[in-house]
C-alpha positions as CSV (number, residue, x, y, z in Angstrom):
1,M,65.8,116.4,97.2
2,K,64.7,114.5,93.9
3,D,62.0,112.4,93.7
4,P,62.7,109.2,95.8
5,Y,60.7,107.1,93.5
6,E,63.0,108.2,90.5
7,I,66.1,107.9,92.4
8,L,65.5,104.3,93.5
9,G,63.9,103.6,89.9
10,V,60.7,102.3,91.1
11,S,57.1,103.5,90.1
12,R,54.8,105.3,92.3
13,G,52.9,101.8,93.3
14,A,56.0,99.9,94.0
15,S,55.4,97.4,96.9
16,E,57.7,97.5,99.7
17,E,59.5,94.4,98.7
18,E,60.1,96.0,95.1
19,I,61.6,99.2,97.0
20,K,63.9,97.0,98.9
21,K,65.1,94.8,95.9
22,A,65.9,98.2,94.2
23,Y,67.5,99.5,97.1
24,R,69.8,96.6,97.3
25,E,70.8,96.5,93.8
26,L,71.6,100.3,94.1
27,V,73.8,99.5,97.3
28,R,75.8,96.9,95.6
29,K,76.3,99.2,92.6
30,Y,77.3,102.4,94.4
31,H,78.4,101.4,97.8
32,P,81.8,103.4,98.3
33,D,83.8,100.5,99.5
34,K,83.9,99.4,95.8
35,Y,85.5,102.7,94.8
36,T,88.4,102.7,97.1
37,D,91.2,104.5,95.9
38,N,89.3,105.7,92.7
39,P,88.4,109.0,91.7
40,L,85.0,108.2,91.5
41,A,84.9,107.7,95.1
42,D,83.4,111.1,96.2
43,L,80.8,110.8,93.6
44,A,79.6,107.1,94.8
45,Q,79.5,108.5,98.5
46,E,77.4,111.2,97.4
47,K,75.1,108.9,95.5
48,M,75.0,106.5,98.4
49,K,73.7,109.5,100.6
50,E,71.0,110.2,97.9
51,I,69.9,106.4,97.9
52,N,69.8,106.2,101.6
53,E,67.5,109.3,101.8
54,A,65.2,108.2,99.1
55,Y,64.9,104.9,100.6
56,D,64.3,106.5,104.3
57,A,61.9,108.7,102.7
58,L,59.7,105.9,101.2
59,T,60.0,103.3,103.9
60,K,59.4,105.9,106.6
61,G,56.8,107.5,105.3
62,S,57.8,111.1,104.8
63,S,57.1,111.2,101.2
64,D,54.1,108.7,101.2
65,P,51.8,108.4,104.3
66,S,50.9,105.0,103.4
67,R,54.3,103.5,103.8
68,G,55.7,103.6,107.5
69,G,57.9,102.2,110.2
70,N,60.5,100.1,108.2
71,S,64.0,100.8,109.0
72,N,66.6,100.9,106.4
73,P,68.7,97.7,106.4
74,Y,71.6,99.8,105.4
75,S,71.3,102.6,107.4
76,G,74.8,101.6,109.0
77,Y,76.4,102.7,106.0
78,R,76.1,106.4,107.4
79,Q,78.3,105.0,110.5
80,N,80.5,103.2,107.9
81,T,81.0,106.5,106.1
82,A,82.8,107.8,109.6
83,Q,84.5,104.5,109.7
84,G,85.7,105.0,106.1
85,E,87.4,108.1,107.4
86,R,88.8,106.7,110.2
87,Y,90.3,103.9,107.6
88,E,92.0,106.7,106.1
89,D,93.4,108.0,109.4
90,I,94.8,104.5,109.9
91,R,96.3,104.5,106.2
92,R,98.0,107.8,107.2
93,M,99.4,106.2,110.4
94,I,100.7,102.9,108.5
95,Q,102.4,105.4,106.1
96,M,103.9,107.5,108.8
97,G,105.2,104.2,110.1
98,Q,103.1,104.5,113.3
99,L,102.5,100.8,113.2
100,D,101.5,100.3,116.8
101,A,99.0,103.3,116.7
102,A,97.4,101.8,113.5
103,E,97.2,98.2,114.9
104,S,95.4,99.9,118.1
105,A,93.1,101.9,116.0
106,L,92.1,98.6,114.0
107,D,91.7,96.6,117.2
108,S,89.3,99.0,118.6
109,R,86.9,98.7,115.6
110,G,84.0,96.6,116.0
111,S,83.5,95.6,112.4
112,R,86.1,93.5,110.5
113,T,85.7,94.5,106.6
114,G,87.9,93.7,103.7
115,E,89.5,97.2,104.5
116,W,90.1,95.9,108.0
117,Y,92.1,92.8,107.0
118,F,94.0,94.6,104.3
119,L,95.3,97.0,106.7
120,R,96.1,94.3,109.0
121,G,98.1,92.7,106.6
122,V,99.9,95.9,105.5
123,I,100.8,96.1,109.1
124,A,102.0,92.5,109.1
125,K,104.0,93.1,106.0
126,Q,105.7,96.2,107.2
127,R,107.0,94.1,110.2
128,G,108.1,91.3,108.1
129,W,105.4,88.8,109.3
130,L,104.6,87.7,105.8
131,D,102.8,84.6,106.8
132,E,100.3,86.9,108.8
133,A,100.2,89.5,105.9
134,K,99.3,86.9,103.5
135,Q,96.6,85.5,105.6
136,N,95.1,88.8,106.2
137,F,95.2,89.6,102.7
138,T,93.5,86.4,101.5
139,I,90.8,87.1,103.7
140,A,90.5,90.8,102.3
141,V,90.4,89.3,98.7
142,N,87.6,86.7,99.9
143,L,85.5,89.7,101.4
144,A,86.1,92.0,98.5
145,P,87.1,89.7,95.3
146,N,86.9,92.8,93.0
147,N,89.0,95.2,94.8
148,M,92.3,95.3,92.9
149,E,94.4,96.8,95.8
150,Y,93.5,93.8,97.9
151,R,94.4,91.3,95.1
152,S,97.6,93.2,94.3
153,A,98.8,93.1,97.8
154,L,98.0,89.2,98.2
155,S,100.1,88.6,95.0
156,S,103.1,90.7,96.4
157,C,103.4,88.1,99.0
158,G,104.4,85.4,96.6
159,V,103.9,81.5,96.6
160,G,104.8,79.5,99.6
161,A,105.3,80.4,103.4
162,Y,107.4,82.8,104.7
163,P,108.9,82.6,108.4
164,Y,107.8,85.3,110.5
165,R,108.1,85.0,114.4
166,G,109.9,81.8,113.8
167,Q,110.1,79.0,116.4
168,T,113.7,78.9,116.2
169,Y,114.4,82.7,115.7
170,G,117.3,83.0,113.4
171,N,118.1,79.2,113.2
172,N,117.6,78.8,109.3
173,G,120.1,77.1,107.0
174,Q,122.7,79.8,107.1
175,D,123.2,79.7,110.8
176,Q,123.3,76.1,110.7
177,C,126.0,76.4,108.1
178,C,128.0,78.8,110.3
179,D,127.6,76.6,113.1
180,L,129.2,73.6,111.1
181,C,131.7,75.5,109.5
182,T,132.7,77.0,113.0
183,S,132.8,73.6,114.5
184,L,135.1,72.2,111.8
185,L,137.5,75.3,112.3
186,C,137.6,74.5,115.9
187,M,138.3,70.9,115.2
188,N,141.0,71.8,112.8
189,C,142.6,74.0,115.4
190,L,142.7,71.3,117.9
191,C,144.0,68.9,115.6
192,N,146.7,71.4,114.6
193,C,147.6,71.9,118.4
194,C,147.8,68.3,119.1
195,R,150.7,67.6,116.5
């Protein structure tokens, strides 16, 4: 491994707080969630691994005996990497039309990230539940405002409300017109019979 101080961009005499600050800035810059569907995703993932190892080396004292014991506040990223792979599995399920399986896989996940809400929105949209899709896409965009895939999905829902799981199930304006026409036709037949 390279010099952890060099990786984090801090001097050898850096305080614990300076190391944490540098680490947080690098996480914001290189976190793979920012590179979803980007050709640089693999590089970002490798860089994040290197950053985590450097931070762990400095805070757990493997590189500097005077430092010790602090746990990595972003160590959960390693689990998120595995979860990221699971998100890819869920995306494949959706592409194959296995919406129930994808929905179950999402429901079994503990964390609800922008990706979680995005995929939930994709499932809802494919089922024709456009209001629910729009709600999920909105949350995804709020959680990850720079993600263009989420923004594009939200804009594809258009403006206004869409019926889904409507209260009247098919009793929209067209059905009411048909009912009116049918009633008038029946009345016309009855009037013709009475003559």
